[in-house]
C-alpha positions in Angstrom: 87.8 26.1 224.1 85.1 23.2 224.8 85.0 24.6 228.5 84.1 27.7 226.3 81.4 25.9 224.2 79.7 24.2 227.3 79.3 27.7 228.8 77.4 28.7 225.6 75.2 25.8 225.4 74.4 25.6 229.0 73.2 29.5 228.8 71.1 29.1 225.6 69.1 26.4 227.5 68.8 28.9 230.6 67.4 31.1 228.1 64.8 28.7 225.9 63.9 27.6 229.5 62.8 31.1 230.9 61.5 32.0 227.6 58.9 28.9 227.7 57.9 29.5 231.7 57.2 32.8 230.3 55.0 31.9 227.9 53.1 29.2 230.3 53.2 31.9 233.1 51.0 34.2 230.4 48.8 31.2 229.0 48.2 30.7 232.8 47.2 34.5 233.4 45.0 35.0 230.7 43.7 31.7 230.0 43.2 29.6 233.2 42.0 26.0 231.6 44.8 26.3 229.2 42.7 25.9 225.8 43.1 29.0 224.0 40.7 30.7 221.7 37.6 28.8 223.7 35.3 30.4 225.4 33.6 29.3 229.0 30.3 28.0 228.3 29.0 29.5 231.5 29.8 33.4 230.0 28.0 32.8 226.4 24.4 35.0 226.5 21.8 32.2 225.3 19.6 33.9 223.4 15.6 33.1 222.5 14.8 30.4 219.5 13.9 32.3 216.7 11.4 29.5 216.0 9.8 29.0 219.0 6.5 30.4 219.2 6.3 33.8 221.4 3.6 34.8 223.7 1.8 37.6 222.9 0.5 40.5 225.2 -2.8 40.1 224.4 -2.5 36.1 225.4 -0.4 36.8 228.7 -3.5 39.2 229.8 -6.4 36.9 228.7 -5.2 34.0 229.9 -8.0 33.1 231.7 -10.3 33.2 229.2 -12.0 29.7 228.6 -11.9 29.7 224.4 -14.3 27.6 222.4 -13.6 25.7 219.1 -12.7 27.3 216.2 -9.5 27.6 213.7 -10.1 30.9 212.7 -12.2 33.0 215.4 -12.7 31.7 218.6 -15.0 33.3 221.6 -14.3 33.3 224.6 -15.6 34.3 228.4 -14.1 34.8 231.5 -16.0 35.7 235.0 -15.0 37.9 238.1 -17.5 38.2 241.2 -18.9 42.4 241.1 -17.8 42.6 244.8 -14.3 41.3 244.3 -13.8 38.5 247.1 -16.9 39.5 248.6 -19.9 36.8 247.6 -22.8 39.3 246.5 -25.2 37.1 244.4 -23.5 39.5 241.2 -21.4 38.0 238.5 -19.8 39.9 235.6 -19.2 37.7 232.3 -16.3 39.2 229.8 -16.8 38.2 226.4 -13.9 38.5 224.2 -12.9 36.9 220.6 -9.4 35.8 219.7 -7.9 35.9 215.8 -6.4 32.5 215.5 -5.3 33.0 212.0 -1.7 34.7 210.6 -3.3 37.9 209.1 -5.5 40.4 209.7 -9.3 39.5 210.0 -12.0 42.0 209.9 -14.9 40.7 212.3 -18.1 42.3 212.8 -20.4 40.9 215.6 -22.7 42.3 218.1 -21.1 44.0 220.8 -21.5 46.9 223.6 -18.7 49.1 225.2 -20.7 49.3 228.8 -21.6 46.8 230.8 -25.2 44.7 230.5 -27.3 44.7 234.2 -29.9 42.6 235.4 -33.0 43.7 236.1 -34.1 45.3 239.9 -32.6 44.7 242.7 -29.9 46.6 242.7 -28.1 49.7 241.6 -24.7 50.1 239.7 -22.3 53.3 239.7 -21.0 52.4 236.1 -21.7 55.0 233.6 -22.2 53.0 230.3 -25.0 50.8 231.2 -28.0 48.6 229.6 -31.0 46.2 229.8 -29.5 44.6 226.9 -27.0 42.0 226.1 -24.8 40.9 223.1 -24.3 37.4 223.1 -26.9 34.5 224.2 -25.9 33.0 227.8 -26.3 28.9 228.3 -26.5 28.6 232.3 -26.4 24.6 234.2 -26.7 24.6 237.9 -24.3 22.8 240.1 -26.4 19.2 238.9 -25.9 20.2 235.2 -29.5 20.9 234.5 -30.0 23.7 232.4 -31.2 26.8 234.0 -33.5 29.0 231.8 -32.8 32.8 231.7 -34.9 35.8 230.7 -32.9 38.3 228.8 -33.9 41.0 225.9 -31.3 40.9 223.4 -29.4 44.0 221.5 -28.8 44.9 217.7 -26.1 47.0 217.7 -23.2 45.7 215.9 -19.4 47.0 216.1 -16.7 45.7 213.3 -13.3 44.9 214.5 -9.8 44.5 212.5 -8.0 41.5 214.6 -4.4 41.1 214.2 -3.1 37.6 214.4 -3.8 36.2 217.9 -5.2 39.5 218.8 -8.0 39.6 221.4 -10.8 41.8 222.0 -13.8 42.4 224.6 -17.0 42.4 222.7 -19.5 42.8 225.7 -19.7 42.4 229.6 -22.8 41.3 231.4 -24.1 41.1 234.9 -25.9 37.9 236.1 -27.9 38.0 239.7 -28.3 35.0 241.2 -31.4 34.4 243.4 -32.7 30.9 245.0 -35.2 28.7 244.5 -37.3 30.3 246.9 -38.5 33.3 244.7 -40.2 30.6 242.5 -42.9 30.0 245.0 -43.6 33.5 245.5 -44.9 33.7 241.9 -43.5 37.0 240.9 -41.7 37.1 237.8 -37.9 37.8 239.0 -36.5 39.6 236.1 -34.4 39.8 233.6 -30.8 37.9 233.8 -31.5 36.3 236.7 -31.3 33.1 238.0 -32.8 31.2 240.3 -30.5 28.6 241.6 -29.3 26.8 244.3 -25.3 27.2 246.1 -23.1 24.8 244.0 -20.6 25.1 241.2 -22.8 26.4 237.9 -21.3 26.9 234.5 -22.1 29.7 231.9 -21.0 29.5 228.1 -22.5 32.1 225.5 -23.2 31.6 221.8 -22.2 35.2 219.7 -22.9 35.4 216.4 -19.9 36.8 214.1 -19.3 37.6 210.8 -15.6 37.1 208.6 -14.9 36.8 205.1 -18.4 37.0 204.2 -19.6 34.0 206.0 -21.5 34.6 209.5 -21.5 31.9 212.4 -22.5 31.1 215.8 -19.3 31.1 218.0 -19.7 29.2 221.7 -17.3 30.0 224.0 -16.3 27.3 226.2 -18.1 27.1 229.9 -16.7 28.9 232.8 -17.2 27.7 236.4 -18.6 30.1 239.1 -18.9 29.4 242.9 -22.6 30.3 243.8 -22.7 30.0 248.0 -25.2 30.5 250.0 -24.7 34.1 250.7 -25.0 34.5 246.5 -29.0 33.4 246.7 -29.7 35.1 250.5 -29.8 32.4 252.8 -26.6 33.8 254.4 
């Protein structure tokens, strides 16, 4: 009788060991770390922080614009060569406005959809062009000395409904550079033509804008452009 009881106890112990081993094997297969109901942190997707400021498409597209001061509406400026990477004495400036508020703002300002071109010395293939400029340019040479520029102001204005952080281009204008020897000839060099020496020059623009019933003059930040010998006819 005692032998039979010992046999039954031993059999039960074997069954318990078998079941425990099966559970442990199943746990090892489904949870290699042995921690049930815990996700591997490497597999948890990282979601964007909803509180983080979003970079808008306008801000990405106009990342190279030099913005002036202003809590609500800002004026900005950027520059490029007319001939791409080739220096030909022609620089194109793009004037922009940006809404820095969290609401849509209606802004009225001088604006032109084409490009303002300098007087004489070159022909351009752009369809819409004008001799009138829709901002006030301020030029300094490589020595930070003011360089006078003759220009003719346009009076056309447009109204833009700017959404928060939206950027709009309001005008383009082109500057032609010539060497100081042009002044020695005593001849008029023309509008939007600047006499400068090779070096790093700077340009800013003043833009008049009306919003919320008030008209203000906005100034862009200065942009730097490199005038080389080829830009003043010395190469």
